[in-house]
C-alpha positions in Angstrom: -0.9 10.8 10.4 -1.2 8.0 7.3 1.0 7.6 4.4 -0.4 8.2 1.0 3.2 8.8 -0.9 5.5 5.9 -0.7 9.2 6.8 -0.3 12.3 4.0 -1.5 15.4 3.9 0.8 17.1 5.5 -2.1 15.3 8.4 -2.5 15.5 8.8 1.5 19.1 8.5 1.8 19.8 10.8 -1.0 17.4 13.3 0.8 19.0 12.6 4.1 22.3 13.1 2.6 22.0 17.2 2.7 21.1 16.8 6.7 24.0 16.0 9.8 22.0 13.4 11.2 24.1 10.4 10.0 23.2 7.3 8.1 19.9 5.9 7.8 19.1 2.9 10.1 15.3 2.2 9.4 12.2 3.6 8.6 8.5 2.5 8.4 5.1 4.6 7.4 2.6 5.1 10.2 -1.0 4.4 9.9 -2.9 6.8 11.7 -4.6 10.0 10.6 -5.6 10.9 7.4 -3.9 14.2 6.4 -0.2 13.9 5.1 2.4 11.0 5.0 4.1 9.8 7.5 7.1 7.4 8.5 9.1 7.0 11.8 12.5 7.9 10.6 15.6 6.6 12.7 19.3 7.7 11.8 22.6 7.5 13.7 21.4 11.0 15.3 18.3 9.2 16.8 14.6 8.9 15.9 12.6 11.6 13.9 9.4 11.7 12.0 9.3 12.3 8.4 6.0 14.1 7.0 5.3 14.5 3.4 2.5 17.0 3.0 -0.4 16.1 1.0 -4.1 17.0 0.4 -5.4 19.9 2.1 -2.0 21.3 2.9 -1.5 24.5 1.0 2.5 25.0 0.6 2.1 28.8 1.0 0.7 27.5 4.6 4.1 25.8 5.5 5.9 28.5 6.8 3.2 29.3 9.2 3.3 25.7 10.5 7.2 25.7 10.9 7.3 28.8 12.4 4.6 28.5 15.4 6.5 24.9 16.2 9.6 27.1 17.3 8.0 30.1 18.7 6.0 27.7 20.9 9.0 25.8 22.0 10.8 28.6 22.6 8.1 29.7 25.1 8.2 26.8 26.7 5.7 24.6 25.0 6.7 20.9 24.3 6.2 20.3 20.6 8.1 18.8 17.8 10.7 20.8 16.3 12.0 21.4 12.5 15.1 20.0 11.6 17.3 21.9 9.3 19.5 21.0 7.1 22.7 21.9 6.5 21.8 24.9 4.4 19.4 26.2 7.5 16.6 25.3 5.5 13.5 23.1 7.3 11.6 22.6 4.3 12.6 20.3 1.5 10.9 17.8 -1.5 11.2 14.1 -1.4 9.1 12.0 -3.3 7.9 15.4 -5.2 6.2 16.5 -2.0 7.0 18.9 0.4 8.9 17.2 3.2 9.9 18.2 6.5 12.2 16.4 9.5 10.9 17.1 13.0 12.4 15.6 16.5 10.3 13.0 17.7 8.8 13.3 21.1 8.4 10.9 23.8 5.6 9.9 25.2 2.1 7.8 24.5 -1.5 9.1 24.1 -4.3 8.0 25.9 -7.3 6.0 24.3 -9.6 6.5 27.3 -9.1 9.5 28.9 -9.6 10.1 32.6 -10.8 13.5 34.3 -7.5 14.3 35.2 -6.3 14.1 31.4 -8.9 16.6 30.8 -7.5 18.8 33.3 -4.1 18.3 31.7 -5.4 19.0 28.5 -7.2 22.1 29.7 -3.7 23.6 31.3 -1.9 22.9 28.3 -4.5 24.4 25.9 -4.5 27.7 27.6 -1.1 27.4 27.7 -0.8 27.6 24.4 -2.7 29.8 23.7 -1.0 32.1 25.8 2.4 31.1 24.4 0.6 31.9 20.9 -0.2 35.2 21.7 2.5 37.1 20.3 3.1 35.1 17.3 2.9 37.5 14.6 5.5 36.4 12.1 3.1 34.5 10.1 -1.0 34.2 10.4 -3.2 31.4 8.7 -7.0 31.6 8.1 -9.0 28.5 9.3 -10.6 27.2 6.0 -11.9 24.8 8.3 -14.0 27.2 10.1 -17.9 28.2 9.0 -17.0 29.6 5.8 -15.5 26.0 4.7 -18.2 23.5 5.5 -20.6 24.5 2.9 -18.1 23.4 0.1 -17.4 20.1 2.3 -21.2 19.6 2.2 -21.0 19.8 -1.5 -18.5 17.6 -2.0 -20.2 14.9 -0.1 -23.2 15.6 -2.1 -26.4 12.8 -2.2 -23.9 10.3 -1.2 -24.2 11.7 2.5 -27.3 9.4 3.0 -25.0 6.1 1.9 -23.4 6.6 5.3 -26.9 7.3 7.4 -30.0 7.6 6.0 -31.2 11.2 6.1 -27.7 13.0 6.9 -27.5 15.4 4.1 -30.8 17.1 5.3 -29.3 17.4 8.8 -26.5 18.4 7.8 -28.1 21.1 5.7 -30.4 22.1 8.5 -27.0 22.4 10.8 -25.5 24.6 8.1 -27.9 27.0 7.8 -28.3 27.4 11.6 -24.7 27.8 12.0 -23.8 29.9 9.5 -26.5 32.6 10.8 -25.3 32.4 14.6 -21.8 31.8 14.3 -20.2 34.2 17.0 -17.7 37.0 16.3 -15.7 39.5 17.8 -14.5 36.9 20.6 -10.9 36.6 21.7 -8.6 35.1 18.7 -5.4 34.2 18.1 -3.4 31.1 17.0 -5.4 27.8 17.6 -4.1 24.1 17.2 -7.3 23.4 15.5 -6.9 19.3 15.9 -5.8 18.4 19.4 -7.4 15.1 19.5 -5.9 12.4 22.0 -3.2 10.8 19.6 -2.2 14.1 18.9 -1.1 14.1 23.2 1.7 12.7 24.4 1.5 11.7 28.4 4.7 10.2 30.3 4.2 8.8 33.9 0.8 10.2 34.0 2.2 13.8 33.1 1.3 15.5 29.9 4.8 15.7 28.3 3.9 17.0 24.5 1.5 18.1 21.7 1.7 17.1 18.3 0.9 17.6 14.7 0.3 21.3 14.5 -1.2 21.0 10.7 -4.3 22.2 11.2 -3.4 25.3 13.2 -4.3 28.5 12.7 -5.6 31.9 13.7 -9.4 31.9 15.0 -11.4 32.0 18.2 -9.5 30.6 20.9 -12.9 29.2 22.6 -13.5 27.3 19.6 -10.4 25.4 20.5 -11.6 24.4 23.6 -14.7 23.3 22.0 -13.2 21.1 20.0 -11.7 19.1 22.6 -14.8 19.0 24.8 -15.8 17.1 21.4 -12.6 15.3 21.0 -11.7 14.2 25.2 -14.9 14.7 26.8 -17.6 12.1 25.3 -17.7 7.9 25.7 -17.6 5.2 23.6 -21.7 4.9 23.7 -21.7 8.8 22.6 -22.7 10.0 26.5 -20.9 13.5 27.2 -19.6 12.8 30.3 -20.1 15.9 32.1 -17.2 15.3 35.0 -14.3 15.5 32.2 -15.8 18.6 30.8 -15.8 20.5 34.1 -12.0 19.1 34.9 -11.3 20.5 31.6 -13.2 23.9 31.6 -11.9 24.5 35.1 -8.2 23.6 34.3 -8.2 25.7 31.2 -9.9 29.0 33.1 -7.4 28.5 36.1 -4.7 29.6 33.1 -7.0 31.9 31.1 -10.3 32.8 32.2 -13.0 32.7 29.4 -15.0 35.9 29.0 -19.2 36.2 29.6 -19.3 36.2 25.6 -17.2 33.1 24.9 -19.0 31.2 27.6 -22.3 32.3 26.0 -21.1 30.9 22.9 -19.8 27.6 23.8 -22.8 25.3 22.8 -22.6 27.2 19.7 -19.2 26.4 18.8 -19.3 23.2 20.2 -22.1 22.7 18.2 -20.0 23.8 15.4 -16.8 21.3 15.8 -19.0 18.9 15.9 -20.0 19.7 12.5 -16.6 20.5 11.2 -15.4 16.9 12.0 -18.6 15.1 10.9 -17.9 17.1 7.4 -14.3 16.1 6.7 -14.8 12.7 8.1 -17.2 12.1 5.5 -15.6 13.6 2.8 -12.3 11.4 3.7 -14.5 8.3 3.9 -16.1 8.9 1.4 -12.8 9.2 -1.1 -10.1 7.3 0.5 -7.2 7.1 -2.4 -7.0 3.4 -3.7 -4.0 1.5 -2.3 -3.4 4.5 0.5 -1.9 2.8 3.9 -5.2 4.8 5.7 -7.7 4.6 8.3 -10.1 6.7 7.8 -12.0 8.0 10.6 -16.0 6.8 11.4 -18.2 10.1 10.4 -21.0 8.7 12.8 -19.1 8.9 15.8 -18.9 13.1 15.2 -22.9 12.5 14.1 -23.9 11.0 17.5 -22.1 14.2 19.4 -23.5 16.4 16.8 -27.1 15.1 18.3 -26.0 15.8 21.7 -25.4 19.7 20.9 -28.6 19.9 19.3 -30.5 18.9 22.9 -28.4 21.3 25.0 -29.6 24.2 27.1 -26.4 26.1 28.6 -23.1 26.2 29.1 -23.6 24.4 32.4 -24.1 21.3 30.1 -20.4 21.1 29.6 -19.4 21.6 32.7 -19.1 25.3 33.0 -19.4 26.8 36.6 -20.3 30.2 37.9 -22.7 33.1 37.0 -21.7 33.4 33.6 -23.5 30.0 32.7 
């Protein structure tokens, strides 16, 4: 989450007048994240999250996001719910941006996930994949999968080497390899595609909710798992924690078994996931809008992870157990 677009109290009060949420009590910007403008909104009806859609979000994709959150909730997934106005419409316009009010989920994210947290995430991820299997009202291509990486590489250009010496050449090598090796024909469906620890809430040690579905799309299910291994199972020094990886994968497989082909593809998928976040972080790092209330993520974190993946020899290196590994 972040804030790129300022909203005045007068604009917000006029927007709220179309809802049954009572009077505005308070609102403040949320600085975390890099994609949309987000505010914590407090009204007489309670606490909510107000999102103004910016940057990479295509307005044509918003019905997918809104429909998906409502669908997942109907299947027992704890996630924010769009709030509809008096006309029954969830999406409005505020400060010249598409805007949505969603319910506020209680809980806190973990900064240093434990193996138990990783296991809970694995269970929740498999549950999300199963719950999304019959979401067919809308679909969304993953614009940030392998076909979208070269444009990001081109956008960074020679400035990549100002972040780390030799980074441009390393990314070029990875792109060439992954574009030729990216798997096809694996089980696919709805994925979250951005399930970092700050998008997962825990209450009293129990996973209590998933948020921020604005990268969700239709793609390979095992790619979503690879994204989570990258996001949850590395230590601050860049070392991969095999215990955490094993816990996540085992918990996922207890709910949804990976095919032999998915297991075999896991090293390539994890490598691609690392490159995807290296590229988007790099472009964001090089293009922070002046005056934006935003904290860009360090792209070098994912450079270190990518270097680990380049050394992997087997799915066992991620914690996969059994003969398929």
